DOPA-109509 format. One record per atom (N, C-alpha, C, O): residue number from 1; residue in three letters; atom name; z, y, x. Coordinates in pm, whole numbers, plus 50000, padded with zeros to 5 digits. Each point is the difference from the previous one (the first is absolute). Layout:
<pts>
+------+------+------+-------+-------+-------+
| resi | resn | name |    up | north |  east |
+------+------+------+-------+-------+-------+
|  NUM |  ala |   CA |     Z |     Y |     X |
...
+------+------+------+-------+-------+-------+
</pts>
This chain:
<pts>
+------+------+------+-------+-------+-------+
| resi | resn | name |    up | north |  east |
+------+------+------+-------+-------+-------+
|    1 |  met |    N | 50000 | 49882 | 50081 |
|    1 |  met |   CA | 50000 | 50118 | 49919 |
|    1 |  met |    C | 50000 | 50127 | 50088 |
|    1 |  met |    O | 49937 | 50099 | 49962 |
|    2 |  thr |    N | 50130 | 49900 | 50150 |
|    2 |  thr |   CA | 50002 | 50116 | 50088 |
|    2 |  thr |    C | 49864 | 50019 | 50067 |
|    2 |  thr |    O | 49964 | 50113 | 50033 |
|    3 |  ala |    N | 49961 | 49780 | 49987 |
|    3 |  ala |   CA | 49868 | 50013 | 50061 |
|    3 |  ala |    C | 49905 | 50074 | 49907 |
|    3 |  ala |    O | 49916 | 50076 | 50047 |
|    4 |  asp |    N | 50096 | 49903 | 49821 |
|    4 |  asp |   CA | 49915 | 50071 | 49903 |
|    4 |  asp |    C | 50030 | 50149 | 49998 |
|    4 |  asp |    O | 49908 | 50081 | 49987 |
|    5 |  leu |    N | 50216 | 49956 | 50027 |
|    5 |  leu |   CA | 50038 | 50141 | 49998 |
|    5 |  leu |    C | 49955 | 50072 | 50126 |
|    5 |  leu |    O | 49970 | 50120 | 49995 |
|    6 |  glu |    N | 50024 | 49812 | 50117 |
|    6 |  glu |   CA | 49959 | 50064 | 50124 |
|    6 |  glu |    C | 49850 | 50025 | 50006 |
|    6 |  glu |    O | 49956 | 50087 | 50076 |
|    7 |  leu |    N | 49963 | 49841 | 49848 |
|    7 |  leu |   CA | 49856 | 50017 | 50002 |
|    7 |  leu |    C | 49954 | 50121 | 49920 |
|    7 |  leu |    O | 49889 | 50048 | 50020 |
|    8 |  val |    N | 50193 | 50002 | 49891 |
|    8 |  val |   CA | 49963 | 50115 | 49918 |
|    8 |  val |    C | 50014 | 50127 | 50085 |
|    8 |  val |    O | 50105 | 50025 | 50060 |
|    9 |  ala |    N | 49789 | 50054 | 49944 |
|    9 |  ala |   CA | 50002 | 50124 | 50079 |
|    9 |  ala |    C | 50084 | 50104 | 49930 |
|    9 |  ala |    O | 49998 | 50010 | 49877 |
|   10 |  pro |    N | 50076 | 50069 | 50199 |
|   10 |  pro |   CA | 50081 | 50104 | 49936 |
|   10 |  pro |    C | 49910 | 50112 | 49947 |
|   10 |  pro |    O | 49892 | 50025 | 50053 |
|   11 |  leu |    N | 50156 | 50041 | 49843 |
|   11 |  leu |   CA | 49926 | 50112 | 49944 |
|   11 |  leu |    C | 50006 | 50118 | 50097 |
|   11 |  leu |    O | 50100 | 50019 | 50069 |
|   12 |  pro |    N | 49793 | 50059 | 49938 |
|   12 |  pro |   CA | 50003 | 50116 | 50090 |
|   12 |  pro |    C | 50099 | 50104 | 49951 |
|   12 |  pro |    O | 50028 | 50007 | 49880 |
|   13 |  pro |    N | 50025 | 50071 | 50210 |
|   13 |  pro |   CA | 50094 | 50104 | 49958 |
|   13 |  pro |    C | 49931 | 50102 | 49909 |
|   13 |  pro |    O | 49877 | 50011 | 49999 |
|   14 |  lys |    N | 50204 | 50062 | 49925 |
|   14 |  lys |   CA | 49945 | 50096 | 49905 |
|   14 |  lys |    C | 49920 | 50109 | 50070 |
|   14 |  lys |    O | 49902 | 50050 | 49945 |
|   15 |  thr |    N | 50139 | 49988 | 50173 |
|   15 |  thr |   CA | 49928 | 50106 | 50070 |
|   15 |  thr |    C | 49859 | 49956 | 50036 |
|   15 |  thr |    O | 49908 | 50081 | 49997 |
|   16 |  lys |    N | 50075 | 49792 | 50037 |
|   16 |  lys |   CA | 49867 | 49951 | 50034 |
|   16 |  lys |    C | 49911 | 49998 | 49876 |
|   16 |  lys |    O | 49882 | 50034 | 50008 |
|   17 |  val |    N | 50174 | 49927 | 49879 |
|   17 |  val |   CA | 49925 | 49998 | 49875 |
|   17 |  val |    C | 49962 | 50143 | 49960 |
|   17 |  val |    O | 49888 | 50026 | 49957 |
|   18 |  arg |    N | 50206 | 50066 | 50058 |
|   18 |  arg |   CA | 49971 | 50140 | 49969 |
|   18 |  arg |    C | 49891 | 50056 | 50090 |
|   18 |  arg |    O | 49914 | 50076 | 49955 |
|   19 |  arg |    N | 50090 | 49887 | 50172 |
|   19 |  arg |   CA | 49898 | 50048 | 50093 |
|   19 |  arg |    C | 49861 | 49950 | 49960 |
|   19 |  arg |    O | 49904 | 50076 | 50001 |
|   20 |  tyr |    N | 50087 | 49796 | 49964 |
|   20 |  tyr |   CA | 49871 | 49945 | 49957 |
|   20 |  tyr |    C | 49955 | 50060 | 49868 |
|   20 |  tyr |    O | 49881 | 50026 | 49981 |
|   21 |  leu |    N | 50211 | 49998 | 49928 |
|   21 |  leu |   CA | 49966 | 50060 | 49872 |
|   21 |  leu |    C | 49952 | 50143 | 50020 |
|   21 |  leu |    O | 49903 | 50043 | 49937 |
|   22 |  phe |    N | 50164 | 50032 | 50150 |
|   22 |  phe |   CA | 49958 | 50136 | 50030 |
|   22 |  phe |    C | 49860 | 50002 | 50061 |
|   22 |  phe |    O | 49916 | 50082 | 49962 |
|   23 |  ala |    N | 50057 | 49827 | 50132 |
|   23 |  ala |   CA | 49867 | 49994 | 50061 |
|   23 |  ala |    C | 49895 | 49961 | 49897 |
|   23 |  ala |    O | 49888 | 50052 | 50004 |
|   24 |  leu |    N | 50144 | 49859 | 49905 |
|   24 |  leu |   CA | 49906 | 49958 | 49896 |
|   24 |  leu |    C | 49970 | 50115 | 49904 |
|   24 |  leu |    O | 49884 | 50022 | 49964 |
|   25 |  val |    N | 50217 | 50051 | 49995 |
|   25 |  val |   CA | 49980 | 50114 | 49910 |
|   25 |  val |    C | 49920 | 50109 | 50070 |
|   25 |  val |    O | 49910 | 50059 | 49940 |
|   26 |  leu |    N | 50122 | 49968 | 50186 |
|   26 |  leu |   CA | 49927 | 50101 | 50075 |
|   26 |  leu |    C | 49854 | 49962 | 50018 |
|   26 |  leu |    O | 49911 | 50084 | 49989 |
|   27 |  ser |    N | 50064 | 49790 | 50040 |
|   27 |  ser |   CA | 49862 | 49953 | 50014 |
|   27 |  ser |    C | 49925 | 50009 | 49868 |
|   27 |  ser |    O | 49883 | 50039 | 49997 |
|   28 |  gly |    N | 50183 | 49927 | 49893 |
|   28 |  gly |   CA | 49937 | 50011 | 49869 |
|   28 |  gly |    C | 49964 | 50142 | 49965 |
|   28 |  gly |    O | 49892 | 50026 | 49946 |
|   29 |  leu |    N | 50199 | 50068 | 50083 |
|   29 |  leu |   CA | 49970 | 50141 | 49974 |
|   29 |  leu |    C | 49885 | 50050 | 50087 |
|   29 |  leu |    O | 49916 | 50077 | 49954 |
|   30 |  ala |    N | 50081 | 49880 | 50170 |
|   30 |  ala |   CA | 49891 | 50041 | 50090 |
|   30 |  ala |    C | 49866 | 49951 | 49947 |
|   30 |  ala |    O | 49902 | 50074 | 50001 |
|   31 |  val |    N | 50093 | 49802 | 49956 |
|   31 |  val |   CA | 49875 | 49946 | 49945 |
|   31 |  val |    C | 49961 | 50074 | 49873 |
|   31 |  val |    O | 49883 | 50031 | 49979 |
|   32 |  tyr |    N | 50215 | 49997 | 49934 |
|   32 |  tyr |   CA | 49973 | 50067 | 49873 |
|   32 |  tyr |    C | 49944 | 50140 | 50022 |
|   32 |  tyr |    O | 49906 | 50040 | 49931 |
|   33 |  phe |    N | 50151 | 50034 | 50164 |
|   33 |  phe |   CA | 49957 | 50138 | 50019 |
|   33 |  phe |    C | 49879 | 50014 | 50091 |
|   33 |  phe |    O | 49919 | 50091 | 49980 |
|   34 |  phe |    N | 50065 | 49822 | 50120 |
|   34 |  phe |   CA | 49894 | 50021 | 50098 |
|   34 |  phe |    C | 49875 | 49917 | 49978 |
|   34 |  phe |    O | 49895 | 50035 | 50054 |
|   35 |  leu |    N | 50111 | 49860 | 49869 |
|   35 |  leu |   CA | 49880 | 49919 | 49977 |
|   35 |  leu |    C | 49891 | 50077 | 49926 |
|   35 |  leu |    O | 49883 | 49986 | 50036 |
|   36 |  pro |    N | 50150 | 50094 | 49862 |
|   36 |  pro |   CA | 49892 | 50076 | 49934 |
|   36 |  pro |    C | 49938 | 50106 | 50090 |
|   36 |  pro |    O | 49891 | 50049 | 49970 |
|   37 |  arg |    N | 50175 | 49988 | 50137 |
|   37 |  arg |   CA | 49948 | 50103 | 50089 |
|   37 |  arg |    C | 49885 | 49950 | 50087 |
|   37 |  arg |    O | 49922 | 50081 | 50051 |
|   38 |  phe |    N | 50065 | 49789 | 49966 |
|   38 |  phe |   CA | 49897 | 49948 | 50089 |
|   38 |  phe |    C | 49860 | 50030 | 49949 |
|   38 |  phe |    O | 49910 | 50024 | 50080 |
|   39 |  ala |    N | 50068 | 49975 | 49789 |
|   39 |  ala |   CA | 49868 | 50033 | 49945 |
|   39 |  ala |    C | 49968 | 50146 | 50028 |
|   39 |  ala |    O | 49886 | 50033 | 50035 |
|   40 |  ala |    N | 50211 | 50055 | 49950 |
|   40 |  ala |   CA | 49978 | 50142 | 50027 |
|   40 |  ala |    C | 49976 | 50023 | 50149 |
|   40 |  ala |    O | 49922 | 50088 | 50037 |
|   41 |  met |    N | 50143 | 49833 | 50049 |
|   41 |  met |   CA | 49979 | 50015 | 50144 |
|   41 |  met |    C | 49859 | 49959 | 50037 |
|   41 |  met |    O | 49940 | 50061 | 50088 |
|   42 |  gly |    N | 50007 | 49836 | 49848 |
|   42 |  gly |   CA | 49863 | 49959 | 50027 |
|   42 |  gly |    C | 49901 | 50110 | 49966 |
|   42 |  gly |    O | 49904 | 50023 | 50074 |
|   43 |  his |    N | 50120 | 50046 | 49814 |
|   43 |  his |   CA | 49913 | 50112 | 49963 |
|   43 |  his |    C | 50015 | 50115 | 50099 |
|   43 |  his |    O | 49901 | 50066 | 50035 |
|   44 |  ala |    N | 50221 | 49959 | 50011 |
|   44 |  ala |   CA | 50022 | 50108 | 50097 |
|   44 |  ala |    C | 49929 | 49970 | 50132 |
|   44 |  ala |    O | 49943 | 50091 | 50060 |
|   45 |  phe |    N | 50060 | 49783 | 49986 |
|   45 |  phe |   CA | 49929 | 49965 | 50122 |
|   45 |  phe |    C | 49849 | 50013 | 49982 |
|   45 |  phe |    O | 49929 | 50034 | 50095 |
|   46 |  leu |    N | 50021 | 49939 | 49786 |
|   46 |  leu |   CA | 49857 | 50016 | 49972 |
|   46 |  leu |    C | 49961 | 50147 | 50008 |
|   46 |  leu |    O | 49895 | 50034 | 50055 |
|   47 |  val |    N | 50190 | 50053 | 49891 |
|   47 |  val |   CA | 49973 | 50144 | 50007 |
|   47 |  val |    C | 50007 | 50049 | 50144 |
|   47 |  val |    O | 49915 | 50078 | 50043 |
|   48 |  ile |    N | 50186 | 49878 | 50033 |
|   48 |  ile |   CA | 50014 | 50043 | 50139 |
|   48 |  ile |    C | 49882 | 49952 | 50085 |
|   48 |  ile |    O | 49958 | 50069 | 50092 |
|   49 |  ser |    N | 49990 | 49813 | 49877 |
|   49 |  ser |   CA | 49888 | 49949 | 50080 |
|   49 |  ser |    C | 49874 | 50083 | 49980 |
|   49 |  ser |    O | 49910 | 49998 | 50084 |
|   50 |  asn |    N | 50082 | 50076 | 49805 |
|   50 |  asn |   CA | 49882 | 50085 | 49976 |
|   50 |  asn |    C | 50017 | 50139 | 50059 |
|   50 |  asn |    O | 49904 | 50078 | 50000 |
|   51 |  leu |    N | 50213 | 49956 | 50050 |
|   51 |  leu |   CA | 50023 | 50131 | 50058 |
|   51 |  leu |    C | 49958 | 50003 | 50147 |
|   51 |  leu |    O | 49986 | 49896 | 50065 |
|   52 |  arg |    N | 49994 | 50224 | 49984 |
|   52 |  arg |   CA | 49966 | 50014 | 50142 |
|   52 |  arg |    C | 50127 | 49984 | 50083 |
|   52 |  arg |    O | 50108 | 50042 | 49959 |
|   53 |  ile |    N | 49876 | 49896 | 50157 |
|   53 |  ile |   CA | 50115 | 49967 | 50085 |
|   53 |  ile |    C | 50073 | 50125 | 50046 |
|   53 |  ile |    O | 50123 | 50001 | 50005 |
|   54 |  arg |    N | 49803 | 50105 | 50027 |
|   54 |  arg |   CA | 50068 | 50119 | 50053 |
|   54 |  arg |    C | 50086 | 50066 | 49893 |
|   54 |  arg |    O | 50103 | 50059 | 50034 |
|   55 |  phe |    N | 49859 | 49933 | 49839 |
|   55 |  phe |   CA | 50083 | 50058 | 49895 |
|   55 |  phe |    C | 50125 | 49916 | 49975 |
|   55 |  phe |    O | 50107 | 50054 | 49972 |
|   56 |  val |    N | 49879 | 49815 | 50038 |
|   56 |  val |   CA | 50116 | 49913 | 49985 |
|   56 |  val |    C | 50097 | 50024 | 50115 |
|   56 |  val |    O | 50121 | 50007 | 49979 |
|   57 |  ala |    N | 49827 | 50005 | 50144 |
|   57 |  ala |   CA | 50085 | 50027 | 50116 |
|   57 |  ala |    C | 50066 | 50137 | 49988 |
|   57 |  ala |    O | 50117 | 50017 | 50036 |
|   58 |  leu |    N | 49809 | 50080 | 49912 |
|   58 |  leu |   CA | 50057 | 50133 | 49981 |
|   58 |  leu |    C | 50112 | 49999 | 49897 |
|   58 |  leu |    O | 50101 | 50069 | 50018 |
|   59 |  ser |    N | 49883 | 49855 | 49877 |
|   59 |  ser |   CA | 50106 | 49993 | 49898 |
|   59 |  ser |    C | 50124 | 49929 | 50055 |
|   59 |  ser |    O | 50112 | 50040 | 49971 |
|   60 |  phe |    N | 49868 | 49854 | 50110 |
|   60 |  phe |   CA | 50114 | 49933 | 50062 |
|   60 |  phe |    C | 50072 | 50094 | 50096 |
|   60 |  phe |    O | 50123 | 50003 | 50004 |
|   61 |  ala |    N | 49801 | 50075 | 50073 |
|   61 |  ala |   CA | 50061 | 50093 | 50094 |
|   61 |  ala |    C | 50078 | 50109 | 49926 |
|   61 |  ala |    O | 50110 | 50038 | 50041 |
|   62 |  ala |    N | 49834 | 50013 | 49849 |
|   62 |  ala |   CA | 50070 | 50102 | 49923 |
|   62 |  ala |    C | 50129 | 49944 | 49939 |
|   62 |  ala |    O | 50102 | 50069 | 49998 |
|   63 |  gln |    N | 49893 | 49809 | 49955 |
|   63 |  gln |   CA | 50121 | 49939 | 49943 |
|   63 |  gln |    C | 50105 | 49977 | 50108 |
|   63 |  gln |    O | 50119 | 50021 | 49977 |
|   64 |  leu |    N | 49837 | 49937 | 50141 |
|   64 |  leu |   CA | 50093 | 49981 | 50112 |
|   64 |  leu |    C | 50065 | 50132 | 50040 |
|   64 |  leu |    O | 50120 | 50005 | 50024 |
|   65 |  leu |    N | 49801 | 50102 | 49983 |
|   65 |  leu |   CA | 50056 | 50131 | 50031 |
|   65 |  leu |    C | 50099 | 50046 | 49893 |
|   65 |  leu |    O | 50101 | 50063 | 50030 |
|   66 |  ser |    N | 49869 | 49906 | 49844 |
|   66 |  ser |   CA | 50091 | 50035 | 49892 |
|   66 |  ser |    C | 50134 | 49929 | 50016 |
|   66 |  ser |    O | 50106 | 50061 | 49985 |
|   67 |  tyr |    N | 49890 | 49809 | 50045 |
|   67 |  tyr |   CA | 50124 | 49925 | 50019 |
|   67 |  tyr |    C | 50076 | 50047 | 50123 |
|   67 |  tyr |    O | 50123 | 50006 | 49998 |
|   68 |  met |    N | 49806 | 50028 | 50108 |
|   68 |  met |   CA | 50068 | 50050 | 50119 |
|   68 |  met |    C | 50064 | 50136 | 49972 |
|   68 |  met |    O | 50110 | 50029 | 50048 |
|   69 |  gly |    N | 49823 | 50055 | 49876 |
|   69 |  gly |   CA | 50059 | 50128 | 49962 |
|   69 |  gly |    C | 50125 | 49981 | 49916 |
|   69 |  gly |    O | 50099 | 50072 | 50018 |
|   70 |  ser |    N | 49897 | 49831 | 49892 |
|   70 |  ser |   CA | 50120 | 49970 | 49921 |
|   70 |  ser |    C | 50111 | 49946 | 50089 |
|   70 |  ser |    O | 50118 | 50028 | 49977 |
|   71 |  gly |    N | 49844 | 49896 | 50126 |
|   71 |  gly |   CA | 50100 | 49949 | 50094 |
|   71 |  gly |    C | 50066 | 50112 | 50078 |
|   71 |  gly |    O | 50122 | 49998 | 50020 |
|   72 |  tyr |    N | 49799 | 50100 | 50024 |
|   72 |  tyr |   CA | 50057 | 50116 | 50069 |
|   72 |  tyr |    C | 50092 | 50079 | 49907 |
|   72 |  tyr |    O | 50108 | 50045 | 50041 |
|   73 |  leu |    N | 49850 | 49972 | 49835 |
|   73 |  leu |   CA | 50082 | 50073 | 49904 |
|   73 |  leu |    C | 50132 | 49928 | 49975 |
|   73 |  leu |    O | 50105 | 50063 | 49998 |
|   74 |  leu |    N | 49888 | 49807 | 49984 |
|   74 |  leu |   CA | 50122 | 49922 | 49977 |
|   74 |  leu |    C | 50091 | 50003 | 50122 |
|   74 |  leu |    O | 50122 | 50005 | 49987 |
|   75 |  arg |    N | 49818 | 49991 | 50131 |
|   75 |  arg |   CA | 50081 | 50004 | 50121 |
|   75 |  arg |    C | 50073 | 50133 | 50014 |
|   75 |  arg |    O | 50117 | 50002 | 50040 |
|   76 |  thr |    N | 49818 | 50108 | 49927 |
|   76 |  thr |   CA | 50068 | 50128 | 50010 |
|   76 |  thr |    C | 50106 | 50017 | 49892 |
|   76 |  thr |    O | 50100 | 50068 | 50022 |
|   77 |  val |    N | 49881 | 49870 | 49863 |
|   77 |  val |   CA | 50099 | 50011 | 49894 |
|   77 |  val |    C | 50128 | 49923 | 50035 |
|   77 |  val |    O | 50110 | 50048 | 49974 |
|   78 |  val |    N | 49875 | 49833 | 50085 |
|   78 |  val |   CA | 50118 | 49919 | 50030 |
|   78 |  val |    C | 50047 | 50014 | 50144 |
|   78 |  val |    O | 50074 | 49915 | 50050 |
|   79 |  arg |    N | 49886 | 50189 | 50015 |
|   79 |  arg |   CA | 50042 | 50022 | 50138 |
|   79 |  arg |    C | 50151 | 50019 | 50010 |
|   79 |  arg |    O | 50058 | 49975 | 50106 |
|   80 |  leu |    N | 50004 | 50067 | 49787 |
|   80 |  leu |   CA | 50144 | 50021 | 50000 |
|   80 |  leu |    C | 50078 | 49868 | 49996 |
|   80 |  leu |    O | 50121 | 50000 | 50026 |
|   81 |  ala |    N | 49814 | 49891 | 49943 |
|   81 |  ala |   CA | 50070 | 49871 | 49993 |
|   81 |  ala |    C | 50038 | 49953 | 50140 |
|   81 |  ala |    O | 49945 | 50048 | 50100 |
|   82 |  ser |    N | 50149 | 49859 | 49905 |
|   82 |  ser |   CA | 50045 | 49952 | 50131 |
|   82 |  ser |    C | 49895 | 49915 | 50069 |
|   82 |  ser |    O | 49995 | 49995 | 50123 |
|   83 |  lys |    N | 49921 | 49937 | 49801 |
|   83 |  lys |   CA | 49895 | 49917 | 50059 |
|   83 |  lys |    C | 49864 | 50064 | 49969 |
|   83 |  lys |    O | 49960 | 50005 | 49883 |
|   84 |  pro |    N | 49971 | 50044 | 50217 |
|   84 |  pro |   CA | 49872 | 50066 | 49972 |
|   84 |  pro |    C | 49894 | 49899 | 49953 |
|   84 |  pro |    O | 50007 | 49881 | 50029 |
|   85 |  val |    N | 49895 | 50170 | 49898 |
|   85 |  val |   CA | 49891 | 49919 | 49946 |
|   85 |  val |    C | 49874 | 50035 | 50078 |
|   85 |  val |    O | 49968 | 50117 | 50019 |
|   86 |  ser |    N | 49960 | 49780 | 50025 |
|   86 |  ser |   CA | 49875 | 50026 | 50071 |
|   86 |  ser |    C | 49890 | 50035 | 49901 |
|   86 |  ser |    O | 50015 | 49980 | 49880 |
|   87 |  val |    N | 49876 | 50072 | 50172 |
|   87 |  val |   CA | 49887 | 50040 | 49916 |
|   87 |  val |    C | 49939 | 49877 | 49933 |
|   87 |  val |    O | 49963 | 50005 | 49883 |
|   88 |  val |    N | 50025 | 49886 | 50192 |
|   88 |  val |   CA | 49941 | 49878 | 49945 |
|   88 |  val |    C | 50088 | 49944 | 49888 |
|   88 |  val |    O | 49948 | 49957 | 49897 |
|   89 |  asp |    N | 50184 | 50043 | 50122 |
|   89 |  asp |   CA | 50090 | 49954 | 49894 |
|   89 |  asp |    C | 49989 | 50089 | 49877 |
|   89 |  asp |    O | 50002 | 49951 | 49887 |
|   90 |  gly |    N | 49987 | 50178 | 50134 |
|   90 |  gly |   CA | 49984 | 50091 | 49886 |
|   90 |  gly |    C | 49869 | 49977 | 49927 |
|   90 |  gly |    O | 49995 | 50006 | 49877 |
|   91 |  ala |    N | 49898 | 49968 | 50198 |
|   91 |  ala |   CA | 49871 | 49971 | 49937 |
|   91 |  ala |    C | 50006 | 49869 | 49922 |
|   91 |  ala |    O | 49943 | 49989 | 49892 |
|   92 |  leu |    N | 50126 | 49911 | 50163 |
|   92 |  leu |   CA | 50013 | 49872 | 49929 |
|   92 |  leu |    C | 50084 | 50015 | 49874 |
|   92 |  leu |    O | 49970 | 49939 | 49897 |
|   93 |  met |    N | 50135 | 50143 | 50109 |
|   93 |  met |   CA | 50080 | 50024 | 49880 |
|   93 |  met |    C | 49917 | 50070 | 49893 |
|   93 |  met |    O | 50011 | 49967 | 49882 |
|   94 |  thr |    N | 49907 | 50129 | 50159 |
|   94 |  thr |   CA | 49915 | 50070 | 49904 |
|   94 |  thr |    C | 49898 | 49906 | 49939 |
|   94 |  thr |    O | 49976 | 50005 | 49879 |
|   95 |  ala |    N | 49964 | 49909 | 50202 |
|   95 |  ala |   CA | 49902 | 49904 | 49948 |
|   95 |  ala |    C | 50066 | 49903 | 49902 |
|   95 |  ala |    O | 49943 | 49966 | 49897 |
|   96 |  gly |    N | 50177 | 49989 | 50136 |
|   96 |  gly |   CA | 50072 | 49910 | 49909 |
|   96 |  gly |    C | 50036 | 50069 | 49870 |
|   96 |  gly |    O | 49987 | 49941 | 49893 |
|   97 |  ala |    N | 50058 | 50183 | 50115 |
|   97 |  ala |   CA | 50035 | 50074 | 49878 |
|   97 |  ala |    C | 49877 | 50023 | 49914 |
|   97 |  ala |    O | 50007 | 49990 | 49877 |
|   98 |  asn |    N | 49880 | 50041 | 50186 |
|   98 |  asn |   CA | 49877 | 50020 | 49924 |
|   98 |  asn |    C | 49954 | 49870 | 49934 |
|   98 |  asn |    O | 49953 | 50002 | 49887 |
|   99 |  ser |    N | 50062 | 49887 | 50182 |
|   99 |  ser |   CA | 49960 | 49871 | 49943 |
|   99 |  ser |    C | 50084 | 49966 | 49879 |
|   99 |  ser |    O | 49948 | 49954 | 49899 |
|  100 |  val |    N | 50183 | 50067 | 50110 |
|  100 |  val |   CA | 50089 | 49971 | 49887 |
|  100 |  val |    C | 49968 | 50093 | 49884 |
|  100 |  val |    O | 49999 | 49957 | 49885 |
|  101 |  ala |    N | 49976 | 50169 | 50143 |
|  101 |  ala |   CA | 49969 | 50096 | 49894 |
|  101 |  ala |    C | 49869 | 49963 | 49930 |
|  101 |  ala |    O | 49992 | 50009 | 49877 |
|  102 |  leu |    N | 49907 | 49950 | 50198 |
|  102 |  leu |   CA | 49874 | 49960 | 49938 |
|  102 |  leu |    C | 50017 | 49875 | 49917 |
|  102 |  leu |    O | 49941 | 49988 | 49892 |
|  103 |  trp |    N | 50138 | 49918 | 50156 |
|  103 |  trp |   CA | 50024 | 49876 | 49926 |
|  103 |  trp |    C | 50072 | 50029 | 49869 |
|  103 |  trp |    O | 49966 | 49944 | 49896 |
|  104 |  glu |    N | 50135 | 50144 | 50108 |
|  104 |  glu |   CA | 50072 | 50034 | 49879 |
|  104 |  glu |    C | 49911 | 50074 | 49901 |
|  104 |  glu |    O | 50009 | 49977 | 49880 |
|  105 |  ala |    N | 49905 | 50110 | 50170 |
|  105 |  ala |   CA | 49909 | 50073 | 49911 |
|  105 |  ala |    C | 49903 | 49904 | 49932 |
|  105 |  ala |    O | 49971 | 50016 | 49881 |
|  106 |  glu |    N | 49981 | 49884 | 50191 |
|  106 |  glu |   CA | 49911 | 49903 | 49938 |
|  106 |  glu |    C | 50074 | 49913 | 49899 |
|  106 |  glu |    O | 49942 | 49962 | 49898 |
|  107 |  cys |    N | 50184 | 50007 | 50128 |
|  107 |  cys |   CA | 50078 | 49921 | 49904 |
|  107 |  cys |    C | 50026 | 50079 | 49873 |
|  107 |  cys |    O | 50002 | 49943 | 49891 |
|  108 |  leu |    N | 50017 | 50188 | 50122 |
|  108 |  leu |   CA | 50023 | 50082 | 49881 |
|  108 |  leu |    C | 49873 | 50020 | 49920 |
|  108 |  leu |    O | 50007 | 50017 | 49878 |
|  109 |  glu |    N | 49877 | 49981 | 50186 |
|  109 |  glu |   CA | 49874 | 50018 | 49929 |
|  109 |  glu |    C | 49955 | 49873 | 49930 |
|  109 |  glu |    O | 49922 | 50006 | 49905 |
|  110 |  arg |    N | 50126 | 49881 | 50140 |
|  110 |  arg |   CA | 49957 | 49872 | 49943 |
|  110 |  arg |    C | 50048 | 49988 | 49855 |
|  110 |  arg |    O | 50119 | 50020 | 49973 |
|  111 |  pro |    N | 49791 | 49949 | 49934 |
|  111 |  pro |   CA | 50045 | 49986 | 49861 |
|  111 |  pro |    C | 50093 | 49881 | 49987 |
|  111 |  pro |    O | 49974 | 49892 | 50053 |
|  112 |  gly |    N | 50134 | 50130 | 49877 |
|  112 |  gly |   CA | 50101 | 49897 | 49995 |
|  112 |  gly |    C | 50016 | 49940 | 49867 |
|  112 |  gly |    O | 50083 | 49910 | 49982 |
+------+------+------+-------+-------+-------+
</pts>
């Protein structure tokens, strides 16, 4: 009888189950929100392929300069903090904030 009890695997701890459940929910949300975007991305790549290369490069350069300018602005604003922020970190924070804002705007426009 003791041999039968030893063959049964113990249940995983609750934290492990919660971790897997959190990863599953996060993956499901990612698929739900980003899968419909792939069709729109295909159309965007088709439009970009018809544009001239120098205009696409110019738009990328202008966007990069915009993010770097935002990085400089953010760095000067938080200069009073004990840990200074580099220009690249400020540009990355601005890009992340813009991405979240665009995502929220699209979620609000979606008919529910």
